[in-house]
C-alpha positions as CSV (number, residue, x, y, z in Angstrom):
1,M,142.2,27.7,-11.9
2,K,140.1,30.6,-11.1
3,N,141.3,34.1,-10.4
4,P,141.3,34.3,-7.1
5,E,143.8,30.7,-7.3
6,I,146.0,32.7,-10.0
7,K,146.6,35.6,-7.7
8,A,147.4,33.9,-4.9
9,L,150.3,32.4,-7.1
10,D,154.0,33.7,-6.6
11,L,156.3,35.1,-9.4
12,T,158.4,31.6,-9.2
13,E,154.9,29.6,-9.5
14,L,153.2,31.8,-12.3
15,K,156.7,31.8,-14.4
16,D,156.4,27.8,-14.5
17,R,152.7,27.7,-14.9
18,V,153.0,30.0,-18.1
19,A,155.6,27.3,-19.4
20,S,153.1,24.6,-18.7
21,E,150.5,25.8,-20.0
22,Q,151.8,27.2,-23.3
23,E,153.3,23.4,-23.5
24,N,149.7,22.0,-23.5
25,L,148.5,24.3,-25.6
26,N,151.3,23.8,-28.1
27,K,150.1,20.1,-27.8
28,L,146.1,20.5,-28.4
29,K,146.9,22.3,-31.5
30,F,149.2,19.6,-32.8
31,A,146.9,17.3,-31.8
32,H,143.8,18.8,-33.3
33,A,145.9,19.6,-36.4
34,I,146.3,16.1,-37.1
35,S,142.9,14.6,-36.3
36,P,140.1,16.3,-34.4
37,I,139.8,16.4,-30.7
38,E,136.9,15.3,-28.9
39,N,136.7,18.4,-27.4
40,P,137.9,21.6,-29.3
41,M,136.9,23.9,-26.7
42,K,139.9,22.7,-24.5
43,I,142.1,25.0,-27.1
44,K,140.1,28.0,-26.0
45,E,139.7,27.7,-22.4
46,T,143.7,27.0,-22.5
47,R,144.1,30.2,-24.6
48,K,142.1,31.9,-22.0
49,L,143.7,30.6,-18.9
50,L,147.2,31.2,-20.5
51,A,146.0,35.1,-20.7
52,R,145.4,35.2,-17.4
53,L,148.5,33.4,-16.4
54,K,150.4,36.3,-18.1
55,T,148.3,39.3,-17.6
56,E,148.7,38.6,-13.7
57,L,152.6,38.0,-14.2
58,R,152.8,40.9,-16.1
59,A,150.9,43.0,-13.3
60,K,153.6,41.1,-10.4
61,E,156.6,42.0,-12.5
62,L,155.8,46.0,-12.5
63,D,154.5,46.1,-9.0
64,K,158.0,44.8,-7.9
């Protein structure tokens, strides 16, 4: 998900995406702890996406 796509989301969509990406990150970390996943860079990518989503969410909350 690119930054323009993130900026196009509204507040409720951002909150939903943050929740789903957080759940996805937890699942990836858990799977990696049990047995190494095929592409561990997915954890890093998911973490960065989550940070971008949270940053945009915070910016929109402050604008209100």
